[in-house]
C-alpha positions as CSV (number, residue, x, y, z in Angstrom):
1,M,115.9,44.1,33.7
2,K,117.9,45.7,31.1
3,R,115.4,47.6,28.7
4,R,117.5,48.7,25.2
5,S,116.5,50.5,22.0
6,L,114.8,48.1,20.0
7,D,114.4,48.3,16.1
8,P,111.4,50.0,15.8
9,E,110.7,47.1,13.3
10,T,110.6,45.1,16.1
11,P,108.8,45.3,18.6
12,A,109.0,43.8,22.1
13,E,105.7,42.5,22.3
14,S,106.3,40.8,18.8
15,V,109.6,39.2,19.9
16,E,107.6,37.8,22.9
17,L,105.2,36.5,21.0
18,S,108.0,34.7,19.1
19,L,109.3,33.3,21.9
20,C,105.6,32.5,23.2
21,E,105.2,30.2,20.0
22,A,108.5,29.1,20.2
23,L,108.2,27.0,23.6
24,L,104.6,26.3,22.4
25,S,105.6,24.6,19.3
26,L,108.3,22.2,21.5
27,K,106.6,18.7,21.1
28,S,108.1,17.8,25.0
29,A,109.0,18.6,28.0
30,D,112.6,16.8,27.1
31,E,112.3,19.4,23.9
32,M,111.5,22.2,26.5
33,L,114.4,21.9,29.2
34,A,116.4,21.7,25.9
35,F,115.2,24.5,24.6
36,L,115.3,26.5,28.3
37,R,118.7,25.2,28.8
38,D,119.8,26.6,25.3
39,L,118.4,30.1,26.0
40,C,119.4,30.3,30.0
41,T,121.8,30.4,31.9
42,P,122.2,27.6,34.3
43,A,121.4,31.2,37.4
44,E,118.0,31.6,35.3
45,L,117.2,28.4,34.9
46,E,117.4,28.1,38.8
47,V,115.8,31.0,39.8
48,M,112.8,29.8,37.5
49,V,112.4,26.8,39.1
50,D,112.6,27.7,42.8
51,R,110.3,30.3,41.5
52,W,107.8,27.3,40.3
53,R,108.7,24.8,43.0
54,V,107.2,26.5,45.4
55,V,103.8,27.1,43.1
56,P,101.8,23.8,44.7
57,Y,103.1,25.1,48.3
58,L,101.4,28.8,47.9
59,L,98.6,27.2,46.5
60,E,98.0,24.4,49.4
61,G,98.2,27.1,51.5
62,L,101.0,26.7,53.6
63,S,103.3,29.8,55.6
64,Y,106.1,30.9,53.7
65,R,107.9,29.9,56.5
66,E,107.0,26.2,56.2
67,I,107.9,26.2,52.1
68,H,110.9,27.8,53.2
69,E,111.8,25.1,54.9
70,R,110.6,22.4,52.4
71,T,112.4,24.0,49.8
72,A,115.4,26.6,51.1
73,V,113.8,28.9,48.4
74,S,114.1,32.6,50.0
75,I,111.2,34.2,51.8
76,T,111.8,37.1,49.5
77,T,111.4,35.1,46.2
78,I,108.0,32.8,47.9
79,G,106.6,36.7,48.5
80,R,107.7,38.0,44.4
81,V,105.2,34.1,43.5
82,A,102.7,34.7,45.6
83,R,101.7,38.1,44.5
84,Y,102.3,37.2,41.3
85,L,99.9,33.9,42.1
86,N,97.4,36.6,43.7
87,Q,97.7,39.5,41.6
88,G,99.6,38.7,38.4
89,N,98.5,37.5,35.1
90,G,97.3,34.0,35.7
91,G,99.9,32.3,34.4
92,Y,100.9,30.5,36.9
93,L,97.5,29.7,38.3
94,A,97.0,28.2,34.5
95,A,100.2,26.2,33.9
96,A,99.4,24.3,38.0
97,A,96.1,23.9,37.3
98,R,96.7,22.6,33.7
99,G,100.0,20.2,35.4
100,A,97.5,19.5,38.1
101,K,94.9,17.9,35.2
102,R,97.8,16.1,32.8
103,R,98.7,14.5,37.2
104,A,95.7,13.1,37.4
105,A,94.8,12.2,34.1
106,T,97.9,10.1,34.2
107,R,97.3,8.5,37.6
108,K,94.3,7.6,35.8
109,T,95.6,6.0,32.8
110,R,97.8,4.1,35.1
111,T,95.0,2.4,37.1
């Protein structure tokens, strides 16, 4: 990843937090998608989608080969996601858990 010399008045951590606040301010999946499409190139968004696509399969314990066959995501990417699931900052796990909770609540209201 590129690192540029930053103005000391705006440290990288501050800008990262500002981005997080912008993401949290969005009220729907449609708003989030619009923001991500504005923020990211199509290739960047595709990489993020590929990474997210493999998370449920890794949590189910499928082999990398099986995940690759189901998703066409590279073994290297699957391994990278697995590493961050196990040794990262907990972001994948938090998002996956909240998504599962949201889906369960939606199923409950439909019945």
